[in-house]
FIKETOR-972109 format. One record per residue: z, x, y of N, C-alpha, C in turn; residue number from 1. Coordinates in Angstrom, 2 decimals. Layout:
N
     n.zz     n.xx     n.yy    ca.zz    ca.xx    ca.yy     c.zz     c.xx     c.yy  num
        Z        X        Y        Z        X        Y        Z        X        Y  NUM
...
This chain:
307
     n.zz     n.xx     n.yy    ca.zz    ca.xx    ca.yy     c.zz     c.xx     c.yy  num
    68.09   -40.64   -88.67    69.09   -40.34   -89.58    69.55   -38.67   -89.44    1
    70.69   -38.43   -89.23    71.01   -37.03   -88.86    70.89   -36.26   -90.31    2
    70.96   -34.86   -90.13    70.66   -34.15   -91.36    71.86   -34.15   -92.32    3
    73.12   -34.27   -91.77    74.38   -34.29   -92.71    74.04   -35.58   -93.54    4
    73.90   -36.59   -92.87    73.68   -37.96   -93.64    72.61   -37.80   -94.66    5
    71.57   -37.47   -94.24    70.32   -37.23   -95.30    70.85   -36.34   -96.39    6
    71.53   -35.06   -96.04    71.93   -34.29   -97.21    72.89   -34.98   -98.13    7
    73.87   -35.77   -97.54    74.85   -36.42   -98.54    74.05   -37.47   -99.33    8
    73.03   -38.12   -98.80    72.35   -39.16   -99.56    71.38   -38.65  -100.71    9
    70.88   -37.48  -100.37    69.78   -37.04  -101.31    70.11   -35.87  -102.16   10
    71.36   -35.24  -102.04    71.70   -34.03  -102.80    71.94   -34.49  -104.12   11
    71.67   -33.75  -105.21    71.82   -34.11  -106.64    72.44   -32.93  -107.36   12
    73.23   -33.10  -108.54    73.69   -32.16  -109.23    72.76   -31.23  -109.64   13
    71.66   -31.55  -110.00    70.54   -30.55  -110.37    70.22   -29.59  -109.45   14
    70.32   -30.00  -108.00    70.29   -28.98  -106.97    71.24   -27.80  -107.12   15
    72.51   -28.29  -107.23    73.61   -27.43  -107.35    73.47   -26.51  -108.52   16
    73.19   -27.07  -109.89    73.22   -26.31  -110.91    71.98   -25.21  -110.79   17
    70.83   -25.59  -110.32    69.72   -24.70  -110.29    70.07   -23.51  -109.27   18
    70.79   -23.94  -108.14    71.02   -22.81  -107.26    72.16   -21.84  -107.77   19
    73.20   -22.31  -108.42    74.22   -21.42  -109.00    73.52   -20.55  -110.00   20
    72.71   -21.09  -110.88    72.09   -20.54  -111.89    71.37   -19.17  -111.51   21
    70.64   -19.57  -110.35    69.75   -18.42  -109.77    70.59   -17.31  -109.07   22
    71.69   -17.84  -108.52    72.64   -16.80  -107.96    73.39   -15.98  -108.92   23
    73.57   -16.69  -110.22    74.24   -15.88  -111.26    73.31   -14.88  -112.04   24
    72.01   -15.43  -112.29    71.06   -14.65  -113.09    70.30   -13.51  -112.22   25
    70.14   -13.89  -110.94    69.55   -12.91  -110.06    67.90   -13.02  -110.09   26
    67.33   -13.86  -111.00    65.88   -14.07  -110.96    65.55   -15.44  -111.35   27
    64.52   -15.98  -110.80    64.08   -17.43  -111.20    63.82   -17.61  -112.65   28
    63.23   -16.46  -113.22    62.73   -16.61  -114.59    63.92   -16.66  -115.64   29
    64.99   -15.78  -115.39    66.19   -15.99  -116.28    66.99   -17.23  -116.07   30
    66.89   -17.67  -114.60    67.64   -19.16  -114.31    66.95   -20.19  -115.01   31
    65.63   -20.23  -115.01    64.87   -21.33  -115.66    65.07   -21.35  -117.15   32
    65.20   -20.10  -117.65    65.53   -19.99  -119.24    66.79   -20.59  -119.50   33
    67.87   -20.21  -118.67    69.20   -20.69  -118.77    69.33   -22.18  -118.73   34
    68.57   -22.84  -117.93    68.60   -24.21  -117.71    67.60   -24.90  -118.61   35
    66.81   -24.13  -119.41    65.73   -24.89  -120.13    64.75   -25.64  -119.28   36
    64.32   -25.06  -118.16    63.51   -25.59  -117.12    62.18   -24.58  -117.16   37
    61.11   -25.12  -116.71    59.80   -24.24  -116.50    60.19   -23.64  -115.08   38
    59.63   -22.49  -114.78    59.78   -21.89  -113.55    59.30   -22.52  -112.22   39
    58.10   -23.29  -112.42    57.59   -24.20  -111.32    58.51   -25.39  -111.01   40
    59.28   -25.99  -111.99    60.25   -26.98  -111.90    61.36   -26.62  -111.24   41
    61.99   -25.27  -111.51    63.06   -24.65  -110.85    62.76   -24.38  -109.41   42
    61.69   -23.88  -109.05    61.15   -23.47  -107.78    61.16   -24.73  -106.87   43
    60.57   -25.78  -107.47    60.56   -27.14  -106.67    61.90   -27.65  -106.34   44
    62.84   -27.49  -107.38    64.18   -27.94  -107.13    64.81   -26.98  -105.88   45
    64.64   -25.72  -105.97    65.17   -24.90  -104.88    64.61   -25.22  -103.63   46
    63.25   -25.47  -103.46    62.56   -25.90  -102.33    63.15   -27.19  -101.65   47
    63.45   -28.11  -102.63    64.05   -29.39  -102.23    65.47   -29.26  -101.59   48
    66.14   -28.22  -102.16    67.48   -27.90  -101.65    67.47   -27.26  -100.36   49
    66.56   -26.22  -100.03    66.44   -25.66   -98.88    66.05   -26.67   -97.77   50
    65.12   -27.58   -98.26    64.60   -28.53   -97.22    65.77   -29.54   -96.75   51
    66.63   -29.95   -97.75    67.87   -30.68   -97.50    68.86   -29.89   -96.47   52
    69.03   -28.71   -96.81    69.98   -27.90   -96.03    69.49   -27.44   -94.70   53
    68.20   -27.35   -94.69    67.51   -26.85   -93.31    67.66   -25.49   -93.03   54
    67.91   -24.68   -94.12    67.90   -23.22   -94.10    67.50   -22.57   -95.30   55
    67.15   -21.33   -95.20    66.70   -20.54   -96.29    68.04   -19.97   -97.07   56
    68.07   -20.23   -98.29    69.36   -19.91   -99.06    69.26   -18.73   -99.95   57
    67.90   -18.33  -100.22    67.54   -17.21  -101.21    66.16   -16.52  -100.73   58
    66.37   -15.29  -100.57    65.04   -14.45  -100.36    64.53   -14.12  -101.79   59
    63.42   -14.68  -101.98    62.79   -14.35  -103.28    61.64   -13.19  -103.12   60
    61.95   -12.20  -104.02    60.99   -11.03  -103.97    60.52   -10.71  -105.20   61
    59.83    -9.62  -105.29    59.23    -9.12  -106.58    60.27    -8.79  -107.65   62
    61.45    -8.34  -107.26    62.42    -7.96  -108.19    63.60    -8.97  -108.36   63
    63.37   -10.05  -107.77    64.43   -11.12  -107.99    64.79   -11.94  -106.80   64
    65.87   -12.57  -106.78    66.29   -13.52  -105.78    67.62   -13.10  -105.15   65
    67.65   -12.83  -103.81    68.82   -12.39  -103.24    69.44   -13.45  -102.36   66
    70.72   -13.79  -102.30    71.35   -14.70  -101.52    71.41   -14.25  -100.02   67
    70.77   -15.22   -99.11    70.99   -15.10   -97.67    72.43   -15.09   -97.21   68
    72.78   -14.89   -96.03    74.07   -15.04   -95.61    74.62   -16.70   -95.66   69
    73.71   -17.56   -95.41    73.84   -19.01   -95.57    74.03   -19.32   -97.00   70
    73.24   -18.65   -97.76    73.32   -18.81   -99.23    74.68   -18.29   -99.91   71
    75.08   -17.48   -99.40    76.54   -16.81   -99.74    77.57   -18.03   -99.42   72
    77.55   -18.50   -98.15    78.46   -19.55   -97.83    78.30   -20.91   -98.71   73
    76.95   -21.17   -98.98    76.73   -22.42   -99.79    77.17   -22.27  -101.11   74
    76.92   -21.07  -101.71    77.28   -20.74  -103.01    78.95   -21.13  -103.38   75
    79.75   -20.83  -102.36    81.14   -21.20  -102.50    81.36   -22.72  -102.61   76
    80.59   -23.52  -101.78    80.82   -24.77  -101.81    80.22   -25.46  -103.31   77
    79.00   -24.90  -103.61    78.35   -25.47  -104.82    79.30   -25.11  -106.15   78
    79.80   -23.92  -106.26    80.64   -23.53  -107.30    81.93   -24.62  -107.26   79
    82.48   -24.66  -106.14    83.65   -25.74  -106.13    83.47   -26.99  -106.39   80
    82.22   -27.55  -106.15    81.89   -28.92  -106.59    81.74   -28.95  -108.16   81
    81.02   -28.06  -108.67    80.73   -28.03  -110.05    81.89   -27.88  -110.93   82
    82.86   -26.96  -110.35    84.17   -26.65  -110.98    85.09   -27.89  -111.07   83
    85.04   -28.56  -109.94    85.89   -29.85  -109.90    85.31   -30.86  -110.85   84
    83.97   -31.00  -111.05    83.45   -32.13  -112.10    83.76   -31.64  -113.44   85
    83.78   -30.26  -113.69    84.15   -29.73  -114.99    85.58   -30.08  -115.38   86
    86.49   -29.86  -114.33    87.85   -30.34  -114.67    88.03   -31.78  -114.77   87
    87.25   -32.64  -114.07    87.30   -33.98  -114.23    86.84   -34.38  -115.60   88
    85.90   -33.82  -116.14    85.40   -33.91  -117.57    86.47   -33.59  -118.57   89
    87.09   -32.42  -118.39    88.12   -32.04  -119.27    89.32   -32.91  -119.25   90
    89.59   -33.73  -118.24    90.75   -34.58  -118.43    90.48   -35.65  -119.23   91
    89.35   -35.97  -119.74    89.21   -36.99  -120.73    89.30   -36.53  -122.23   92
    89.63   -35.23  -122.35    89.74   -34.57  -123.68    90.95   -34.01  -124.10   93
    92.03   -34.68  -123.65    93.49   -34.32  -124.03    93.65   -34.58  -125.42   94
    94.29   -33.50  -126.03    94.71   -33.73  -127.49    96.19   -33.74  -127.44   95
    96.66   -34.28  -128.74    98.10   -34.37  -128.68    98.82   -33.05  -128.94   96
    98.21   -32.04  -129.49    98.72   -30.71  -129.65    98.75   -30.03  -128.34   97
    99.84   -29.19  -128.09    99.87   -28.43  -126.95    98.90   -27.33  -126.84   98
    98.15   -27.30  -125.80    97.00   -26.24  -125.83    97.56   -24.89  -125.44   99
    96.90   -23.75  -125.79    97.37   -22.34  -125.56    97.13   -22.07  -123.97  100
    98.06   -21.12  -123.34    97.81   -20.81  -122.05    96.40   -20.25  -121.92  101
    95.79   -20.51  -120.72    94.57   -19.96  -120.47    94.55   -19.22  -119.23  102
    93.97   -18.00  -119.22    93.84   -17.11  -118.10    92.28   -16.87  -117.92  103
    91.81   -17.11  -116.77    90.37   -16.95  -116.24    90.36   -15.73  -115.58  104
    89.40   -14.83  -116.20    89.18   -13.45  -115.50    87.69   -13.23  -115.24  105
    87.31   -12.96  -114.09    86.02   -12.65  -113.51    85.97   -11.13  -113.18  106
    85.09   -10.50  -113.87    84.94    -9.02  -113.59    83.37    -8.67  -113.35  107
    83.19    -7.53  -112.72    81.83    -6.95  -112.64    81.43    -6.56  -114.05  108
    80.15    -6.48  -114.27    79.66    -6.08  -115.63    79.98    -4.73  -115.95  109
    79.97    -3.97  -114.88    80.30    -2.28  -115.22    81.72    -2.25  -115.54  110
    82.55    -3.17  -115.20    84.03    -3.12  -115.51    84.27    -3.58  -116.86  111
    83.33    -4.59  -117.23    83.45    -5.25  -118.66    83.07    -4.20  -119.61  112
    82.15    -3.22  -119.31    81.70    -2.34  -120.28    82.67    -1.11  -120.41  113
    83.30    -0.79  -119.22    84.27     0.37  -119.15    85.72     0.01  -119.39  114
    86.34    -0.48  -118.51    87.94    -0.49  -118.49    88.41    -1.77  -119.22  115
    87.67    -2.82  -119.29    88.18    -4.02  -119.64    88.71    -4.12  -121.14  116
    88.03    -3.55  -122.13    88.64    -3.67  -123.58    90.00    -3.20  -123.69  117
    90.44    -1.99  -122.91    91.75    -1.62  -122.93    92.71    -2.33  -122.29  118
    92.24    -3.02  -121.12    93.08    -3.95  -120.45    93.40    -5.16  -121.19  119
    92.48    -5.79  -121.91    92.64    -7.00  -122.76    93.73    -6.64  -123.87  120
    93.41    -5.42  -124.48    94.28    -4.93  -125.76    95.77    -4.92  -125.18  121
    95.90    -4.29  -123.99    97.22    -4.19  -123.43    97.91    -5.37  -123.07  122
    97.01    -6.39  -122.47    97.49    -7.66  -122.05    98.12    -8.40  -123.36  123
    97.25    -8.33  -124.41    97.48    -9.33  -125.64    98.75    -8.81  -126.37  124
    98.99    -7.55  -126.14   100.20    -6.92  -126.69   101.46    -7.62  -126.25  125
   101.43    -7.92  -125.02   102.54    -8.56  -124.32   102.48   -10.22  -124.18  126
   101.29   -10.63  -124.29   101.07   -12.03  -123.94   100.21   -12.60  -125.19  127
   100.44   -12.51  -126.54    99.62   -12.78  -127.62    99.06   -14.24  -127.75  128
    99.66   -15.07  -127.11    99.38   -16.55  -127.20    98.69   -17.08  -126.01  129
    97.73   -16.24  -125.49    97.03   -16.78  -124.29    95.54   -16.57  -124.66  130
    94.67   -17.44  -124.30    93.30   -17.46  -124.33    92.84   -16.78  -123.04  131
    92.06   -15.64  -123.15    91.52   -15.11  -121.88    90.10   -15.43  -121.86  132
    89.64   -16.13  -120.76    88.28   -16.57  -120.70    87.62   -15.55  -119.69  133
    86.66   -14.75  -120.14    86.10   -13.56  -119.32    84.72   -13.90  -118.91  134
    84.55   -13.67  -117.65    83.06   -14.10  -117.30    82.76   -12.76  -116.43  135
    81.47   -12.20  -116.78    80.91   -11.00  -116.21    79.79   -11.46  -115.16  136
    80.04   -11.06  -113.83    79.15   -11.55  -112.83    78.77   -10.44  -111.95  137
    77.78   -10.74  -111.03    77.43    -9.93  -109.86    78.58   -10.30  -108.86  138
    78.90    -9.30  -107.95    80.00    -9.34  -107.09    80.03   -10.59  -106.07  139
    78.88   -11.01  -105.53    78.92   -12.17  -104.71    79.36   -13.41  -105.37  140
    78.86   -13.59  -106.61    79.29   -14.80  -107.50    80.68   -14.84  -107.90  141
    81.11   -13.54  -108.14    82.45   -13.39  -108.42    83.47   -13.83  -107.24  142
    83.08   -13.31  -106.06    83.95   -13.67  -104.94    83.86   -15.31  -104.54  143
    82.72   -15.74  -104.75    82.63   -17.25  -104.64    83.46   -18.03  -105.64  144
    83.44   -17.56  -106.88    84.16   -18.26  -107.98    85.64   -18.05  -107.79  145
    86.12   -17.06  -107.08    87.63   -16.86  -106.88    87.84   -17.83  -105.76  146
    87.14   -17.88  -104.70    87.50   -18.85  -103.66    87.53   -20.25  -104.13  147
    86.60   -20.64  -105.10    86.63   -22.00  -105.62    87.72   -22.14  -106.66  148
    88.47   -21.17  -106.97    89.61   -21.45  -108.00    88.88   -21.47  -109.36  149
    87.82   -20.78  -109.67    87.26   -20.89  -110.92    87.72   -19.68  -111.63  150
    88.44   -18.66  -111.03    89.00   -17.51  -111.74    90.47   -17.49  -111.26  151
    91.33   -16.91  -112.10    92.67   -16.63  -111.60    92.79   -15.30  -110.99  152
    92.10   -14.32  -111.80    92.00   -12.83  -111.38    90.66   -12.27  -111.45  153
    90.36   -11.47  -110.43    89.11   -10.77  -110.49    89.03    -9.35  -110.33  154
    88.20    -8.72  -110.93    88.07    -7.20  -110.62    86.62    -6.96  -110.04  155
    86.53    -6.71  -108.76    85.22    -6.50  -108.12    85.25    -5.50  -106.96  156
    84.11    -5.60  -106.34    84.07    -4.51  -105.21    84.34    -5.33  -103.80  157
    84.92    -4.50  -102.93    85.22    -4.78  -101.51    83.79    -5.16  -100.95  158
    83.80    -6.40  -100.20    82.66    -6.90   -99.54    82.81    -6.94   -98.07  159
    81.84    -7.55   -97.27    82.01    -7.72   -95.88    83.21    -8.61   -95.61  160
    83.79    -8.61   -94.45    84.91    -9.52   -94.13    84.69   -10.85   -94.27  161
    83.54   -11.40   -93.93    83.56   -12.74   -94.13    83.55   -13.22   -95.59  162
    82.95   -12.41   -96.40    82.86   -12.74   -97.71    84.27   -12.52   -98.39  163
    85.20   -11.75   -97.77    86.55   -11.63   -98.36    87.57   -12.36   -97.75  164
    87.19   -13.37   -96.91    88.02   -14.32   -96.22    88.65   -15.09   -97.30  165
    90.07   -15.22   -97.15    90.79   -16.12   -98.17    91.09   -15.39   -99.47  166
    90.82   -14.18   -99.56    91.02   -13.38  -100.79    92.04   -12.13  -100.59  167
    92.70   -11.69  -101.51    93.64   -10.54  -101.38    92.98    -9.48  -102.10  168
    93.08    -8.28  -101.74    92.25    -7.13  -102.43    93.34    -5.97  -102.58  169
    93.33    -5.42  -103.70    94.04    -4.30  -104.12    93.28    -3.20  -104.70  170
    93.21    -2.03  -104.06    92.14    -0.95  -104.43    92.65    -0.34  -105.79  171
    91.72    -0.28  -106.69    92.06     0.50  -107.97    91.43     1.92  -107.97  172
    90.13     1.92  -107.58    89.54     3.38  -107.55    88.32     3.27  -106.73  173
    87.64     4.41  -106.45    86.39     4.41  -105.69    85.40     4.86  -106.92  174
    84.39     4.03  -106.93    83.54     4.13  -108.04    82.26     5.04  -107.60  175
    81.97     6.15  -108.21    80.89     6.99  -107.91    79.75     6.73  -108.84  176
    78.69     7.36  -108.64    77.59     7.16  -109.58    77.30     8.38  -110.37  177
    77.18     8.33  -111.74    76.94     9.41  -112.61    75.64     9.28  -113.31  178
    75.05    10.45  -113.68    73.79    10.44  -114.47    74.27    10.89  -116.00  179
    74.02    10.06  -116.78    74.47    10.38  -118.25    73.27    10.12  -119.16  180
    73.53    10.95  -120.30    72.50    10.96  -121.31    73.21    11.06  -122.78  181
    72.48    11.08  -123.90    73.10    11.14  -125.15    73.51    12.73  -125.21  182
    74.51    12.91  -126.06    75.13    14.41  -126.17    74.03    15.31  -126.67  183
    73.02    15.06  -127.30    71.95    15.94  -127.77    70.78    15.89  -127.06  184
    70.68    15.44  -125.86    69.64    15.28  -125.04    69.23    16.74  -124.57  185
    67.84    16.91  -124.71    67.28    18.22  -124.35    67.69    18.61  -122.97  186
    67.86    17.81  -121.97    68.31    18.18  -120.69    69.59    19.09  -120.58  187
    70.48    18.77  -121.63    71.74    19.33  -121.50    71.56    20.98  -121.74  188
    70.48    21.40  -122.43    70.33    22.72  -122.53    69.51    23.50  -121.51  189
    69.19    22.87  -120.41    68.51    23.39  -119.31    69.36    23.42  -118.04  190
    68.94    24.28  -117.13    69.58    24.27  -115.83    69.23    23.00  -115.15  191
    70.37    22.10  -115.07    70.02    20.65  -114.64    69.91    20.67  -113.18  192
    69.06    19.94  -112.72    68.90    19.73  -111.22    68.47    18.00  -111.31  193
    68.68    17.29  -110.20    68.10    15.97  -109.94    66.64    15.98  -110.28  194
    65.96    16.73  -109.63    64.46    16.86  -109.84    64.06    16.92  -111.33  195
    64.87    17.83  -112.02    64.60    18.06  -113.47    64.83    16.74  -114.34  196
    66.10    16.24  -113.93    66.43    15.11  -114.69    65.34    13.71  -114.39  197
    64.83    13.94  -113.35    63.80    12.69  -112.99    62.45    12.96  -113.77  198
    62.37    14.09  -114.37    61.14    14.23  -115.20    61.18    13.50  -116.64  199
    62.39    12.85  -116.73    62.71    12.13  -117.87    62.63    10.61  -117.73  200
    62.60     9.62  -118.55    62.61     8.20  -118.21    64.04     7.95  -117.68  201
    64.05     6.86  -116.95    65.19     6.61  -116.10    65.52     5.03  -116.36  202
    66.77     4.79  -116.47    67.31     3.32  -116.49    68.27     3.31  -115.33  203
    68.05     2.30  -114.52    68.74     2.18  -113.25    69.03     0.63  -112.89  204
    69.88     0.43  -112.08    70.32    -0.91  -111.47    69.19    -1.38  -110.73  205
    68.97    -2.81  -110.40    67.90    -3.27  -109.53    68.09    -3.08  -108.17  206
    67.12    -3.15  -107.27    67.31    -2.94  -105.97    68.19    -4.02  -105.30  207
    69.03    -3.73  -104.29    69.88    -4.81  -103.72    71.27    -4.63  -104.27  208
    71.46    -3.81  -105.42    72.79    -3.77  -105.95    73.56    -2.56  -105.26  209
    74.77    -2.54  -105.33    75.70    -1.47  -104.92    75.33    -0.14  -105.59  210
    75.21    -0.12  -106.92    74.77     1.22  -107.59    73.54     1.65  -107.30  211
    72.49     0.79  -107.04    71.23     1.21  -106.56    71.17     1.83  -105.16  212
    71.90     1.21  -104.27    71.97     1.76  -102.92    72.50     3.18  -102.92  213
    73.50     3.50  -103.71    74.04     4.89  -103.82    73.00     5.72  -104.47  214
    72.40     5.36  -105.52    71.14     6.22  -106.10    70.15     6.33  -105.09  215
    69.71     5.44  -104.37    68.55     5.57  -103.32    69.02     6.53  -102.29  216
    70.32     6.61  -101.83    70.77     7.44  -100.85    70.76     8.94  -101.40  217
    71.24     9.10  -102.70    71.20    10.33  -103.30    69.79    10.95  -103.57  218
    68.91    10.04  -103.94    67.44    10.50  -104.06    66.82    10.93  -102.62  219
    67.15    10.14  -101.59    66.72    10.40  -100.32    67.29    11.88   -99.76  220
    68.58    12.00  -100.04    69.08    13.16   -99.53    68.55    14.38  -100.19  221
    68.13    14.37  -101.31    67.57    15.45  -102.15    66.08    15.45  -102.22  222
    65.36    14.60  -101.44    63.92    14.49  -101.44    63.29    14.26  -102.78  223
    63.92    13.33  -103.60    63.38    12.97  -104.79    62.83    11.65  -105.00  224
    62.08    11.35  -105.99    61.62     9.89  -106.13    61.86     9.68  -107.57  225
    62.12     8.28  -107.91    62.11     7.86  -109.24    60.85     8.11  -110.00  226
    60.99     8.37  -111.32    59.78     8.47  -111.99    59.14     7.08  -112.25  227
    57.91     7.18  -112.71    57.21     5.89  -112.98    57.62     5.38  -114.33  228
    58.13     6.00  -115.22    58.69     5.76  -116.55    60.16     5.22  -116.21  229
    60.20     3.94  -115.87    61.53     3.42  -115.26    61.87     1.93  -115.94  230
    63.19     1.76  -116.12    63.78     0.44  -116.51    64.73     0.15  -115.46  231
    64.52    -1.01  -114.69    65.55    -1.53  -113.82    66.06    -2.77  -114.41  232
    67.55    -2.80  -114.56    68.11    -3.83  -114.99    69.52    -3.85  -114.71  233
    70.14    -5.18  -114.77    71.69    -5.23  -114.46    72.34    -5.44  -115.76  234
    71.57    -5.35  -116.96    72.14    -5.67  -118.24    72.78    -4.13  -118.64  235
    74.21    -4.03  -118.51    74.67    -2.65  -118.80    74.51    -2.19  -120.35  236
    74.60    -3.28  -121.16    74.63    -3.24  -122.60    73.23    -2.63  -122.90  237
    72.13    -3.15  -122.44    70.71    -2.50  -122.67    70.70    -1.18  -122.12  238
    71.11    -0.81  -120.89    71.05     0.38  -120.32    71.80     1.42  -121.18  239
    72.88     1.05  -121.63    73.81     2.01  -122.59    73.04     2.29  -123.78  240
    72.43     1.26  -124.55    71.62     1.47  -125.78    70.44     2.55  -125.49  241
    69.83     2.34  -124.42    68.66     3.20  -124.09    69.08     4.60  -123.82  242
    70.23     4.97  -123.02    70.79     6.28  -122.97    71.39     6.88  -124.37  243
    72.06     5.83  -125.06    72.67     6.31  -126.45    71.54     6.79  -127.38  244
    70.66     6.03  -127.56    69.48     6.12  -128.73    68.36     6.86  -128.19  245
    67.98     6.87  -126.88    66.71     7.46  -126.62    66.82     8.52  -125.58  246
    65.71     8.94  -124.86    65.73     9.92  -123.82    66.07     9.52  -122.46  247
    66.50     8.31  -122.34    66.73     7.90  -120.80    67.87     8.43  -120.17  248
    67.59     8.80  -118.92    68.74     9.25  -118.08    69.31     7.93  -117.36  249
    70.61     7.72  -117.51    71.10     6.48  -116.96    71.94     6.77  -115.64  250
    71.44     6.06  -114.58    72.27     6.01  -113.29    73.37     4.93  -113.37  251
    74.61     5.29  -113.59    75.63     4.23  -113.91    76.78     4.40  -112.98  252
    77.46     3.49  -112.72    78.72     3.53  -112.04    79.85     4.29  -112.95  253
    80.65     5.08  -112.42    81.47     6.03  -113.21    82.52     4.99  -114.04  254
    83.01     3.99  -113.63    83.80     3.06  -114.23    83.31     2.52  -115.65  255
    81.93     2.36  -115.56    81.35     1.77  -116.79    81.28     2.87  -118.10  256
    81.39     4.15  -117.82    81.21     5.15  -119.07    82.41     5.97  -119.13  257
    83.60     5.56  -118.67    84.80     6.34  -118.71    85.10     6.47  -120.16  258
    85.09     5.42  -120.97    85.44     5.49  -122.37    84.30     6.29  -123.21  259
    83.04     6.17  -122.80    81.96     6.96  -123.50    82.14     8.32  -123.32  260
    82.66     8.73  -122.02    82.64    10.19  -121.73    83.93    10.72  -122.50  261
    84.93     9.98  -122.38    86.11    10.44  -123.25    86.08    10.63  -124.68  262
    85.22     9.93  -125.34    84.92     9.85  -126.69    83.60    10.71  -127.04  263
    83.05    11.28  -126.04    81.82    12.09  -126.16    80.69    11.27  -126.64  264
    80.70    10.09  -126.43    79.46     9.16  -126.86    78.38     9.32  -125.93  265
    78.62     9.74  -124.70    77.61     9.99  -123.66    78.12    11.37  -122.99  266
    77.15    12.04  -122.40    77.34    13.27  -121.73    76.89    13.08  -120.21  267
    77.80    13.55  -119.26    77.35    13.44  -117.94    76.60    14.70  -117.50  268
    75.55    14.41  -116.74    74.85    15.64  -116.22    75.79    16.18  -114.88  269
    75.67    17.42  -114.48    76.39    17.80  -113.44    75.75    17.48  -112.06  270
    75.49    16.36  -111.95    74.93    15.79  -110.67    75.75    14.58  -110.37  271
    76.26    14.55  -109.23    77.28    13.47  -108.55    76.66    12.92  -107.43  272
    76.82    11.67  -107.03    76.62    11.14  -105.86    77.52    11.60  -104.80  273
    76.99    11.74  -103.52    77.98    12.15  -102.40    78.74    11.02  -101.91  274
    79.64    11.18  -100.89    80.43    10.22  -100.26    81.53     9.79  -101.17  275
    82.30     8.84  -100.60    83.63     8.35  -101.28    83.46     7.48  -102.36  276
    82.28     6.88  -102.56    82.01     5.83  -103.52    82.39     4.49  -103.14  277
    82.01     3.53  -104.03    82.31     2.01  -103.67    83.67     1.48  -104.18  278
    84.38     1.06  -103.32    85.72     0.63  -103.63    85.69    -0.59  -104.72  279
    86.57    -0.39  -105.79    86.63    -1.55  -106.80    88.09    -1.92  -106.83  280
    88.43    -2.99  -106.92    89.96    -3.38  -106.97    90.14    -4.83  -107.64  281
    91.40    -5.14  -107.59    92.01    -6.47  -108.02    91.81    -7.41  -106.84  282
    91.19    -8.55  -107.21    90.97    -9.68  -106.14    91.56   -10.95  -106.67  283
    92.48   -11.50  -105.88    93.03   -12.89  -106.11    92.80   -13.69  -104.84  284
    93.20   -15.05  -104.96    93.23   -15.93  -103.83    94.44   -15.66  -102.97  285
    94.34   -15.59  -101.59    95.42   -15.43  -100.71    96.26   -16.83  -100.72  286
    97.64   -16.48  -100.72    98.56   -17.71  -100.57    98.69   -18.59  -101.67  287
    98.07   -18.27  -102.78    98.22   -18.92  -104.05    99.15   -18.22  -105.21  288
   100.22   -18.74  -105.43   101.17   -18.07  -106.47   100.40   -17.84  -107.70  289
   100.74   -16.71  -108.47   100.10   -16.58  -109.70   101.00   -16.90  -110.98  290
   100.34   -17.34  -111.95   101.09   -17.63  -113.21   101.74   -16.39  -113.74  291
   102.65   -16.50  -114.68   103.27   -15.44  -115.50   102.25   -14.65  -116.18  292
   101.25   -15.32  -116.70   100.13   -14.70  -117.37    99.23   -13.73  -116.60  293
    99.06   -14.31  -115.26    98.12   -13.67  -114.29    98.95   -12.36  -113.90  294
   100.19   -12.43  -113.65   100.98   -11.14  -113.29   100.99   -10.17  -114.37  295
   101.25   -10.57  -115.65   101.06    -9.58  -116.62    99.72    -9.00  -116.76  296
    98.63    -9.85  -116.54    97.22    -9.22  -116.37    97.16    -8.28  -115.22  297
    97.65    -8.45  -114.20    97.70    -7.52  -113.09    98.40    -6.25  -113.41  298
    99.43    -6.36  -114.14   100.28    -5.15  -114.61    99.24    -4.25  -115.58  299
    98.68    -5.00  -116.44    97.94    -4.38  -117.53    96.71    -3.66  -116.90  300
    96.13    -4.27  -115.96    94.91    -3.66  -115.26    95.44    -2.38  -114.47  301
    96.62    -2.52  -113.71    96.98    -1.29  -113.06    97.47    -0.16  -114.02  302
    97.98    -0.44  -115.17    98.42     0.54  -116.12    97.18     1.15  -116.71  303
    96.29     0.30  -117.18    95.00     0.75  -117.78    94.32     1.81  -117.03  304
    94.15     1.42  -115.83    93.57     2.36  -114.69    94.30     3.62  -114.63  305
    95.64     3.44  -114.38    96.49     4.77  -114.25    96.45     5.67  -115.48  306
    96.27     4.99  -116.66    96.21     5.79  -117.86    94.85     6.46  -118.13  307
C-alpha cells in the first residue's frame, strides 16, 4: 500500500485540529489546553500525523514548537480543509433575515495592539453595517490562512518567497525594535545604555520570532546578554501590563507602542535597533477580486498608517 493511499485512509480531523492548534498557539501545552486534551494525548496525535506524512512537521524544543518547511506547507492544506468544513456546516444555518456583511481580517498581534483600533474606527465610520472578524496570529499562520481564503485582508510581515507564493504584498512600514518603560521608571533619570537597561527585569518575545531575532542581533552587536530576571512571551497584552505597571523593560516592535508613545502612556529609551527593520504590510490573495468592504478596509489601513 503506497504512502498516499495510507494517508488518505487513516488521516482524521483530530490530526488536523491538533496540528493547526499547535501552529497557532506555539506550544504543545497551550494547544492542549485550547483543545481540552492532555499533553500526552496531543503529543500522541502529532506523532501519528508525522508517521502518516512520513516527515517531521514540527521542531519541538524547550521554548515551544516551530513549524518545519514541510510543516509550513502542510499547514496551508490543513487550514483549507478545516475552513471548507466550517463553511459546509454554516450552510445548514441560513436564517430568513439578511445577514450583515462580514469582513475577515488577520493581523499580527503587535499590529492589533498598535494601529488596529484606529483602523477599525476609521473603517466603521464609512462602513457601519459590517461585522469585522479579527484574528491575531503569528505570521506563518496568517499567511497560511490567507492562502486558504480564511481571511479577506491581512497585515503581516514579508516572508520567504515560497511562503509568499500566491499572495500580494504592499509595504506599509519597516518595523524597528524599541525598548520602552513606564514614564516614571528610574532608568529615565539615568544616562541610559543598553547594558544599564539590562540591569532591570526584561520582557521580550520568544526565540524564533522576528522581534527576538532583532533583539538578539542588538545584544550581540553591543556584547550584552539578557538578564536572568526575564519574561518571554508572545502575549503583547501581558508584556504591556508588565511595562506599564512594574519595572520591566519591554523589547517591543515599534508598531505596537505607537499610540502609547503618542499619549505618553509609555516612554521609549534612547536605544534603537540597527538596520532597516522588518517589513510590515497589507497582504491579500493574488488574482482574487476584493469586495467593496475589503477595499474600504485597505483605504482605512493606508490612511491610518499615513496619519
